[in-house]
Structures are given as C-alpha cells and as structure tokens.
N, C-alpha and C positions, 0 to 999 in steps of 0.2 A: 267742507267737511262739517257735519252737524256735531255739536258737542253738548252733552247733557251730563252734568255732574252726577256721579254715582252709578252710571250705566256701564255695562260691560263694554270693553273695547271691540271695535268692529274687526272682522276678519282681515281687512286691509292693514289695520294697525298691528294686529298680531303677527301677520306675515312679515311686515317691515321690521318689527322688533326681532323676530326670529332670524331673518336673513342678514340684517345689518348690525346686530348687537350681540345676540346670544352666541354666535360663533367666535366672539372675542373673549369669552369667559376665561378668567385666570384664577388659579388657586390662591387662597389668602388665609392667613392666620390673623384673626381680628384681635383688637386690644383686649377683649374679654378672655382670650385664650382659645376660643372656639375656632373651628376651621370651616372652610366653605369655598365659595366662588364669588367673583364680582366682575362687573364690566360697566363701563360708562362710555358714552359717546353721543353723537348726533344721529338722528334718524330722519331721512327724507321721506315725506308723504306728499306726493304731488308737488305743489309749489311751496309747501310748508316744511320747515325744519323744526325738530324738537330735540331737546336735550333729554337723554334717557339714562337710567341707572338700573342695574339688575344686581341683586344680592341674594345669595343662597347661603344660609347658615345651618350647619348640621345640628340637629336637635339631639342632645345627649340626655340619657337618663340621669336624674339627680341622685347623687350618692347620699345616703342617710348619715 
C-alpha cells in the first residue's frame, strides 16, 4: 500500500474503516460537556493492521 502524507485515503481504506469501525460507534458525553459519538479499534487492510479512532462531536451555537 502506497502512503503519502497529506493525501486523501484510498477507497480501500475508507471501506475498511466503514465496515470495521464505524459500525461500532457509541454515544459519548465528553469531558467538555459536549455530546457525540466515538469508536476505536483495529482495522485490517490486506496483511497490515492499523489502530483507528473516530470521534464525532456535536457543534453547538455559542451562547452570548
């Protein structure tokens, strides 16, 4: 697998993340008080394994 820093992930990487990690998303209330989702785990790409993390934090309007 060719790796160049700063380049978009290949379709193979996106599909692996989608099928092996995103399905594991759990709700979370972060220390900041914001809410969202997170998942972490290992992703298999051919013979290579990668540790991966996904974090989605809800963007809320700032109060004046």
